[in-house]
N, C-alpha and C positions, 0 to 999 in steps of 0.2 A: 419972350420973357413971360407974357401972360399965360402961355400954355404950360410953362414950367410951374407957375404958381397954381394953376388949376390941377396939374398932376400932383403937386405937393399937397394941396388941400384934399384931393381925392385919397391919396395914400394915408394921410393923417386921419381922415374919417374912417377908412377901412381898419386902421390900427385900433382906433377907439372902439369901433364896433366889435372887433375880434376880442379885445381885452374884456369888454363888457359881457361877452358870451361865455367866458370861462367860469366854471363853477367855483364858488368860494371854498377854500380848503376846509373850513370848519363844517360846512354843510355836508360835503361828501364824506368826511370822517364820521359825523354823527349819524349818518344813515345806516351804518353797520351796527350801531349799538343795540344790543338786545336788552331792552328795558326790563324783561322778566328776571334778569340776573341781579338787578339793583334793588336793594332793600331801602325803604324810605327812612327807617329808624335803625340805629346801630343795635345789634344784640347786646343784652345786658351782661355785665360781669366779664368783659374782655380782659385778658391778662397779657402781659408783655411777653416777648419772645424768650427773655431770660427766665421768666416764671414757668413757661412751658418746659424749657430745658431742665429746670430744677425738679419739676414734677416727675419727669422721666428718670432723672438721675437718682431720685429717692426710691424708686422701685427696683427690685432685683431683676426681674425680666419683664420690662414694660411691654404691654400690648397696645395696639392702636386704640385711641380713645377719642370721644367727642369733646372738643375744646373750642372755646371762642378766644381768638387772639386779635391783637391790634399791632399794626406796624406801618412803616412808611415804604412806599414803592421806591426801591433804590437797590442798586447792585454795585455801588461804588463806581469804579472806572469802566464797568461793563454795562451793556444794555440790560435793563431790568426785565425785558420782555423776550420770551422765546419767539424766534422768527416764524415758526411754523405751527405752534400749538398755543392753546389758551393757558399758558403758564407764565407766572411772573414772580419776581423776587421781592421779598420784604426785608427791611432792616429794622433794628430796634429803634424805638422812639426815645428821645432824651427823657429823663425823669422830670416830669412837670413840677413836682413838689420841690425838687432841688434847683431847677432852672429859674423858677419864679416868673415864668412866661417870657423870658428873654430868648428870642430865637437864635442869637449868636453865642449864648452862654456855653453850649456844648463844644463849640469850636475853641474856646479859650480856657476851659476847665480841665485840669489833668484827670480828676476823678471821672468826669463824664467821658472823656476820650478813652480812658482805660475800660470803662464799663461798656461803651459802644463797640470797642475793638474786640472784646471778649464775648460779646453777645452772639448767639447763633443767627443765621440767616433763615428765612422761611421761604419755601417754594410753594406758591399757591397754584393749585391745579383746578381750573374751572371745568367741571365734569357735566355730562348730560345724564339723562335718566337711567341709562344703562351702566353708568360708572366710567365711561370712556372719557378721556380728556378731549375737549372740543378742539376742532382743527382751525379755528379762526384765532388770530393773535389776540391776546387778552386786552391790549390797549385799544384795539378796534372794537372788540366785542363788548367791552364794559366802559368804553370811553375814559380809560385811565391815562394818567401821565406820571412821569417820574416826579416824586415828591408828594404825591397824593397820600393821605392817611386813610388806611383801609381797615375795616373790622370784618373778620371772617369767622364763621362757625363751620366746623366739619370734622372729619376723621383725620386725626393727627398721628404721625409717627416721628420719631427722633432718631437720627443717626449720629451717635456721639463721635464716631471716627472722623467725620467731616464737619461736626458741629452744625448740623442742618436739620431743620424741621420741614416736613412735607405735610401739607394740609389739602385735602380734597373737599371741594364745596360746590354747591349749585347756586349760592347766593352770596353777594358781598354788599357791604355798606361803604360808601365813599364819603368821607367827612368834607 
């Protein structure tokens, strides 16, 4: 009986030691974050995804332009992050003037639901100095999570056939 207790105590000690040696999930994830991508302050005059769409719809043959936009990292029922590249999806933010700061307002308001459903999505591409999309996942590279509010400045195009904005950038601000 005593040898069983010693063996049990030895196994429990080894288990505790092994668990204590595992790296914490947050520490290993944050080691990949490229802090040079992250802006300390949000760029001024960010516009909504709907306002970006309206700018392009007002022009006869819109060319890519420099725009600052703001949105929420979200792709609905899909993963917002490209599994192989530094690309992620943004969705429209609820209109803060209309919601009065209530985080659940958009879920219960028919006006907000319709506005968000008709809003374009934005595909953010984190590019390197040569203009190529980086090959590390954006959530790892920039420490992003679904639901984060992001402000991005860069070269924007709009594809009205799929109601999608694409923006290429080298810097982002996470609220």
